[in-house]
Backbone bond lengths (Angstrom), bond angles and torsions (degrees), N, CA, C in turn:
res aa  C-N    CA-C-N  psi(-1)  N-CA   C-N-CA  omega(-1)  CA-C   N-CA-C  phi
1 X - - - 1.485 - - 1.539 111.13 -
2 X 1.249 113.40 130.12 1.533 117.08 177.02 1.515 113.94 -76.79
3 X 1.307 112.24 139.99 1.476 118.35 177.57 1.549 107.35 -78.61
4 X 1.247 121.32 118.35 1.452 124.31 178.38 1.542 112.81 -112.77
5 X 1.295 115.10 140.95 1.405 121.96 176.85 1.439 109.42 -85.98
6 X 1.311 117.10 152.98 1.423 124.46 172.02 1.568 109.97 -76.10
7 X 1.254 117.71 154.47 1.415 120.67 172.57 1.451 119.11 -53.68
8 X 1.399 111.29 -35.20 1.468 117.65 177.49 1.530 112.58 -67.69
9 X 1.308 115.23 -37.99 1.461 120.17 179.33 1.545 111.25 -72.56
10 X 1.304 117.93 -35.62 1.408 125.25 174.40 1.551 111.36 -59.28
11 X 1.377 113.52 -49.48 1.419 119.31 177.17 1.562 112.43 -64.73
12 X 1.362 116.89 -39.60 1.482 115.95 177.56 1.518 108.96 -64.63
13 X 1.332 123.79 -41.88 1.438 122.87 -177.68 1.483 106.47 -68.45
14 X 1.328 123.30 -42.71 1.462 123.97 176.77 1.460 111.02 -56.47
15 X 1.283 123.14 -45.89 1.392 126.66 -175.92 1.585 110.10 -63.33
16 X 1.409 113.17 -39.24 1.460 120.46 -179.74 1.637 107.21 -67.86
17 X 1.385 117.49 -40.81 1.406 121.57 177.16 1.549 111.43 -62.87
18 X 1.299 114.63 -47.78 1.537 117.91 178.77 1.552 110.02 -59.17
19 X 1.332 114.97 -41.96 1.424 119.09 -173.68 1.579 110.32 -63.56
20 X 1.481 113.26 -39.34 1.408 120.02 177.11 1.501 110.34 -64.55
21 X 1.343 119.58 -42.45 1.549 120.11 -178.86 1.477 107.39 -67.59
22 X 1.323 124.75 -35.35 1.408 120.94 177.88 1.543 112.16 -65.40
23 X 1.298 115.60 -36.69 1.513 119.54 -177.61 1.533 108.45 -68.57
24 X 1.317 116.97 -35.50 1.469 122.49 -179.44 1.557 112.40 -69.32
25 X 1.328 113.15 -24.58 1.547 116.07 -179.20 1.533 108.37 -101.00
26 X 1.302 119.79 8.52 1.484 118.70 -179.16 1.506 107.76 -72.47
27 X 1.360 119.50 146.48 1.466 119.94 -176.00 1.531 110.59 -72.05
28 X 1.287 117.07 -45.13 1.468 120.79 -178.37 1.514 114.02 -125.78
29 X 1.328 117.78 139.03 1.391 124.41 175.68 1.559 108.07 -77.29
30 X 1.341 115.56 144.35 1.474 125.20 172.03 1.503 106.98 -64.81
31 X 1.422 118.62 112.14 1.529 121.53 -178.18 1.615 114.22 -62.95
32 X 1.340 113.07 -17.90 1.462 117.33 178.61 1.528 115.12 -79.50
33 X 1.314 116.20 -11.88 1.405 122.69 -173.39 1.613 106.02 -85.84
34 X 1.314 113.38 126.64 1.476 118.86 179.10 1.493 116.69 -77.76
35 X 1.232 118.72 135.23 1.459 121.36 177.69 1.634 115.64 -124.76
36 X 1.403 107.21 14.64 1.489 110.34 -179.92 1.485 111.90 -74.98
37 X 1.307 122.27 -19.48 1.488 128.17 174.89 1.517 107.72 -133.36
38 X 1.352 114.88 136.72 1.442 119.30 178.60 1.533 111.40 -63.11
39 X 1.340 118.59 143.96 1.521 117.83 173.65 1.526 101.79 -138.81
40 X 1.317 113.48 135.57 1.496 123.04 177.22 1.493 106.37 -159.24
41 X 1.367 116.26 107.36 1.522 120.82 -174.39 1.540 108.57 -142.46
42 X 1.267 117.67 125.62 1.525 123.18 173.90 1.444 111.55 -125.82
43 X 1.291 118.90 130.85 1.526 121.37 -177.39 1.542 108.79 -132.23
44 X 1.269 121.39 121.45 1.489 127.68 -168.84 1.502 108.61 -81.71
45 X 1.300 115.88 123.66 1.477 124.45 172.45 1.615 108.19 -66.89
46 X 1.259 114.32 -42.67 1.413 120.89 178.77 1.465 118.45 -53.24
47 X 1.408 113.16 -36.53 1.440 117.97 179.91 1.562 113.13 -91.30
48 X 1.346 114.14 -20.18 1.465 116.14 -173.81 1.542 109.84 -136.34
49 X 1.252 122.33 53.72 1.518 124.30 -167.93 1.644 110.32 -67.61
50 X 1.355 119.20 -18.23 1.433 117.37 177.08 1.515 116.19 -101.34
51 X 1.355 113.76 10.36 1.494 118.46 178.39 1.516 114.12 -65.44
52 X 1.290 117.07 142.38 1.475 123.19 178.65 1.495 111.54 -59.38
53 X 1.343 122.17 -22.35 1.410 128.34 -176.29 1.631 106.32 -65.38
54 X 1.297 117.12 -34.59 1.481 121.91 -179.77 1.500 112.81 -79.00
55 X 1.480 115.58 -30.52 1.352 125.23 171.72 1.612 109.71 -58.93
56 X 1.322 110.32 -53.44 1.453 118.76 -177.93 1.569 110.72 -64.62
57 X 1.342 117.64 -31.61 1.490 116.35 -176.00 1.500 110.65 -77.13
58 X 1.311 118.95 -15.25 1.498 120.18 -173.49 1.566 112.16 -117.36
59 X 1.355 124.41 0.35 1.366 126.15 -171.80 1.594 109.29 -128.52
60 X 1.308 115.77 104.81 1.480 114.25 177.74 1.519 116.15 -48.74
61 X 1.411 117.74 136.10 1.388 122.74 -175.70 1.472 119.67 88.23
62 X 1.433 112.90 -8.03 1.379 117.86 175.67 1.543 112.41 -93.68
63 X 1.236 117.59 137.32 1.536 122.24 174.61 1.506 110.73 -141.61
64 X 1.372 109.42 160.14 1.419 113.44 -177.17 1.551 105.36 -139.20
65 X 1.393 119.09 148.59 1.451 121.61 165.24 1.543 105.64 -89.40
66 X 1.263 116.26 137.76 1.513 123.29 -179.34 1.591 108.98 -126.45
67 X 1.264 116.00 128.70 1.459 119.32 173.17 1.492 108.06 -139.68
68 X 1.306 118.24 166.56 1.456 120.49 -176.39 1.529 108.06 -148.28
69 X 1.333 110.97 151.99 1.490 119.85 179.85 1.550 105.63 -150.72
70 X 1.355 114.40 130.42 1.488 120.40 173.39 1.523 113.42 -87.84
71 X 1.258 116.91 167.70 1.466 116.99 177.73 1.531 114.00 -93.31
72 X 1.365 114.18 7.15 1.487 117.71 175.92 1.515 113.31 85.93
73 X 1.400 116.56 -8.29 1.467 116.71 -171.09 1.479 108.84 -123.98
74 X 1.330 119.54 7.90 1.434 126.13 179.83 1.510 113.29 58.69
75 X 1.356 117.76 34.11 1.420 123.15 -176.06 1.609 107.68 -112.05
76 X 1.343 113.55 -30.55 1.514 115.66 -177.73 1.511 106.79 -155.87
77 X 1.291 111.88 147.38 1.474 117.54 173.68 1.507 105.01 -130.92
78 X 1.434 111.57 147.67 1.529 117.55 175.05 1.462 105.73 -107.98
79 X 1.350 112.15 138.91 1.500 121.89 170.90 1.589 104.95 -117.00
80 X 1.239 108.65 118.13 1.589 117.60 -178.74 1.479 104.20 -97.06
81 X 1.429 114.55 133.93 1.393 120.23 177.57 1.559 109.19 -132.33
82 X 1.319 119.42 124.04 1.454 123.86 178.66 1.465 108.06 -119.71
83 X 1.313 121.99 123.10 1.461 126.41 -175.01 1.504 111.58 -88.45
84 X 1.311 119.91 150.90 1.504 125.41 172.55 1.519 110.72 -78.82
85 X 1.316 120.41 -13.30 1.458 129.10 171.93 1.537 109.22 -108.90
86 X 1.229 116.26 167.82 1.513 128.84 167.63 1.573 106.36 70.02
87 X 1.341 123.13 -19.00 1.395 122.03 -175.44 1.508 116.66 35.59
88 X 1.273 116.71 33.95 1.482 125.58 174.14 1.475 107.40 -71.69
89 X 1.356 116.44 165.91 1.509 118.26 177.82 1.573 108.63 -65.55
90 X 1.285 116.34 153.02 1.418 125.37 176.18 1.567 112.67 -51.82
91 X 1.308 115.57 124.81 1.440 117.98 175.28 1.485 113.18 -65.55
92 X 1.310 125.44 137.42 1.389 127.79 173.72 1.582 108.63 -116.76
93 X 1.279 113.23 89.59 1.439 121.86 -179.84 1.487 108.96 -82.62
94 X 1.346 119.13 113.46 1.478 120.39 173.70 1.477 117.55 -97.80
95 X 1.271 113.76 116.41 1.494 123.21 -176.91 1.459 107.64 -88.84
96 X 1.316 114.76 113.92 1.386 120.14 175.60 1.536 110.68 -112.94
97 X 1.321 122.99 -5.72 1.395 128.37 176.57 1.505 109.50 -67.44
98 X 1.277 115.47 118.96 1.567 121.52 -167.96 1.538 108.58 -60.29
99 X 1.301 119.61 -32.82 1.457 123.71 -177.75 1.539 111.59 -65.05
100 X 1.324 115.04 -52.80 1.467 120.26 -179.39 1.494 110.86 -76.80
101 X 1.365 117.78 -31.34 1.490 119.61 -178.41 1.545 110.91 -66.35
102 X 1.257 115.30 -31.04 1.512 121.38 -176.60 1.493 115.11 -89.28
103 X 1.347 115.34 -2.84 1.482 119.91 175.33 1.595 106.30 -66.42
104 X 1.317 116.28 146.80 1.419 121.28 178.14 1.583 108.91 -85.45
105 X 1.256 110.09 98.66 1.489 114.77 -177.32 1.658 109.43 -82.39
106 X 1.285 114.07 123.50 1.473 120.20 177.83 1.492 106.32 -133.24
107 X 1.404 115.63 107.05 1.404 122.08 -174.53 1.532 110.34 -99.57
108 X 1.267 120.23 60.64 1.389 123.94 174.91 1.545 111.07 69.98
109 X 1.283 120.48 -130.82 1.442 122.47 -175.66 1.440 117.21 -61.50
110 X 1.327 116.21 -36.04 1.454 122.23 175.87 1.514 112.38 -161.60
111 X 1.260 119.76 137.09 1.459 127.68 179.39 1.577 111.22 -62.06
112 X 1.277 112.84 -37.14 1.495 117.04 179.78 1.479 115.82 -65.92
113 X 1.327 114.35 -40.74 1.497 118.49 174.12 1.569 111.00 -83.35
114 X 1.303 118.41 -44.09 1.455 122.73 168.73 1.514 119.44 80.58
115 X 1.254 112.66 -147.04 1.484 122.68 -174.94 1.520 117.10 -122.15
116 X 1.213 116.41 165.56 1.497 130.56 170.46 1.444 103.55 -110.28
117 X 1.336 116.69 120.57 1.526 119.51 173.97 1.540 108.10 -126.79
118 X 1.363 115.84 141.08 1.383 115.14 179.85 1.572 109.66 178.32
119 X 1.351 117.68 179.26 1.399 124.99 -174.77 1.476 105.87 -113.33
120 X 1.308 118.82 115.09 1.407 125.61 173.27 1.502 112.00 -72.85
121 X 1.356 122.77 161.96 1.442 121.04 -177.13 1.503 110.62 -77.88
122 X 1.375 120.38 -32.00 1.393 123.11 -178.23 1.566 118.43 -115.71
123 X 1.354 115.80 -15.47 1.471 115.79 -179.66 1.550 111.12 -116.08
124 X 1.362 121.14 14.07 1.417 119.00 173.19 1.541 111.29 75.61
125 X 1.358 112.00 -158.67 1.476 122.08 -175.77 1.488 112.77 -67.29
126 X 1.253 120.20 130.69 1.509 126.59 -175.60 1.551 108.37 -137.00
127 X 1.313 110.50 150.11 1.454 121.74 177.49 1.535 105.43 -135.14
128 X 1.332 120.21 125.70 1.492 126.42 175.05 1.492 109.87 -122.36
129 X 1.281 113.98 156.38 1.475 121.05 171.54 1.615 103.70 -73.12
130 X 1.295 114.35 137.67 1.450 117.72 -179.42 1.608 111.09 -83.09
131 X 1.255 118.86 -14.74 1.499 122.67 174.84 1.576 111.15 -71.34
132 X 1.304 115.12 137.10 1.500 120.17 177.08 1.442 109.19 -62.73
133 X 1.400 113.08 125.10 1.574 117.11 -175.77 1.545 108.82 -75.48
134 X 1.256 122.92 -6.58 1.505 124.10 -172.65 1.513 112.21 -111.88
135 X 1.324 121.73 -11.54 1.410 120.95 173.98 1.565 111.27 -89.72
136 X 1.364 112.12 149.49 1.579 116.40 -179.52 1.447 111.01 -83.70
137 X 1.347 123.09 -9.86 1.451 124.32 171.05 1.560 108.05 -118.94
138 X 1.358 116.40 152.61 1.445 119.51 -172.00 1.562 109.03 -71.74
139 X 1.326 109.60 114.51 1.514 118.41 -174.45 1.596 104.68 -120.40
140 X 1.347 115.47 123.22 1.402 117.72 179.21 1.549 110.91 -78.05
141 X 1.321 113.74 134.57 1.516 121.10 173.48 1.385 108.99 -72.60
142 X 1.418 119.52 149.06 1.445 130.33 178.73 1.556 111.44 -119.71
143 X 1.267 119.04 151.35 1.516 123.42 173.25 1.572 105.07 -59.85
144 X 1.248 114.39 147.62 1.474 123.97 170.99 1.474 113.68 -149.67
145 X 1.348 119.99 170.59 1.406 126.61 -179.92 1.531 115.91 52.44
146 X 1.358 113.92 -118.08 1.432 120.52 176.72 1.539 111.31 -93.40
147 X 1.185 118.99 17.67 1.502 127.37 174.48 1.635 107.39 72.64
148 X 1.267 118.19 15.03 1.430 125.80 172.93 1.536 110.44 -98.89
149 X 1.320 113.83 2.33 1.498 119.52 -176.87 1.552 103.87 -137.60
150 X 1.407 110.39 158.81 1.465 120.70 171.80 1.516 111.81 -122.24
151 X 1.322 116.01 152.79 1.483 113.83 -179.01 1.599 106.27 -132.02
152 X 1.277 113.65 147.47 1.476 119.74 172.20 1.527 106.83 -97.62
153 X 1.323 114.06 118.24 1.511 120.20 -177.35 1.499 109.35 -66.86
154 X 1.267 120.82 -16.18 1.499 122.76 179.52 1.428 113.70 -84.96
155 X 1.281 119.50 -63.18 1.465 120.70 -177.41 1.607 113.04 -92.26
156 X 1.353 118.79 -4.26 1.392 123.24 169.60 1.543 113.60 77.55
157 X 1.369 117.72 2.53 1.396 118.70 179.95 1.565 111.32 -76.48
158 X 1.318 109.86 139.23 1.610 118.26 178.33 1.457 107.19 -106.55
159 X 1.362 118.61 130.00 1.377 125.82 -179.05 1.587 109.81 -111.31
160 X 1.365 117.47 128.83 1.360 124.76 175.04 1.544 112.37 -76.60
161 X 1.283 124.45 125.74 1.536 128.35 -176.60 1.434 108.69 -71.98
162 X 1.354 119.63 -29.43 1.458 123.59 -177.51 1.537 112.22 -63.09
163 X 1.411 109.91 -45.07 1.531 118.94 -176.99 1.520 118.96 -108.65
164 X 1.381 111.86 -14.20 1.518 120.67 -174.47 1.475 112.94 67.65
165 X 1.343 117.88 15.03 1.541 120.77 -178.38 1.504 110.73 -105.31
166 X 1.314 113.87 163.31 1.469 117.90 178.64 1.522 110.28 -70.64
167 X 1.230 122.92 127.31 1.406 129.66 172.98 1.488 116.84 -98.87
168 X 1.274 116.97 -23.28 1.535 123.27 178.53 1.493 108.44 -147.60
169 X 1.295 122.07 142.15 1.442 129.10 176.78 1.509 108.67 103.57
170 X 1.478 107.56 -171.14 1.433 116.61 -172.88 1.582 108.27 -66.55
171 X 1.339 115.26 161.32 1.425 123.24 177.20 1.429 105.19 -67.59
172 X 1.344 115.69 156.69 1.517 122.07 177.50 1.537 108.18 171.37
173 X 1.308 117.12 -160.73 1.454 124.58 -173.66 1.510 107.73 -83.94
174 X 1.372 112.66 149.03 1.388 119.48 172.57 1.541 113.55 -77.06
175 X 1.389 118.72 169.83 1.424 120.58 -176.77 1.568 106.36 -56.28
176 X 1.287 113.35 155.43 1.610 117.60 174.79 1.538 104.61 -87.14
177 X 1.292 112.38 124.83 1.459 116.39 -177.41 1.539 111.15 -110.56
178 X 1.368 114.93 147.11 1.547 123.99 179.79 1.577 108.64 -116.41
179 X 1.299 116.89 164.61 1.432 120.03 168.66 1.487 110.86 -69.02
180 X 1.264 120.26 146.52 1.424 124.75 -179.06 1.521 112.24 -143.75
181 X 1.245 122.26 134.06 1.495 128.79 178.57 1.489 115.16 -142.41
182 X 1.284 119.03 138.94 1.435 122.08 169.15 1.417 106.79 -126.47
183 X 1.396 118.35 117.88 1.479 122.92 -178.63 1.418 114.45 -104.13
184 X 1.433 117.68 16.45 1.415 118.52 -178.18 1.460 118.80 87.80
185 X 1.296 116.84 -18.38 1.450 127.68 173.52 1.544 115.86 -106.22
186 X 1.417 106.89 -45.33 1.468 109.90 177.41 1.557 109.46 -150.24
187 X 1.265 121.10 157.38 1.424 131.75 178.37 1.454 105.03 -101.10
188 X 1.339 118.33 122.55 1.506 122.75 173.75 1.468 111.05 -125.93
189 X 1.431 109.60 141.16 1.493 122.47 171.57 1.324 108.64 -128.10
190 X 1.411 116.33 137.36 1.472 122.58 -175.17 1.594 111.36 -163.11
191 X 1.281 113.50 163.49 1.469 120.36 171.62 1.462 110.40 -132.71
């Protein structure tokens, strides 16, 4: 029996492909997008319409931590989502769709620490690497204050998610930012 994709999944993959082609033909790259670590993430709204990742993508001030882990057998992938609001348990979204499961997920510095995705109040949809950009070892940033900021428990720098800049602590680099788009069918993060 042949494995067939639904029309919604075909449309989602087609839109991701078209978006990639448009990016490749762009005249100038956005200088604020980080390219020091590869980033490639796609998450299907059709498969997970109630996920907090889509709440964060559409509501200013909402952010989520996103990480992923495969089972090592290419049969299922887990996408973990933790919201800055609601303080509910971390979502464990299990991807069993062969198309999405076999995509090469690269979440910046490391898949296990992952990304911060959300909607800023003035700059729209944003995706940042969740690893501290100023520590020499990979350190996961944590929610702090009013959950509109993240802190590195090692270097003690606090980063504002609205601007990606350091709001408290020693001077240093801003959060590493990636391209991010939600087209109603899938959320895509890339560089």
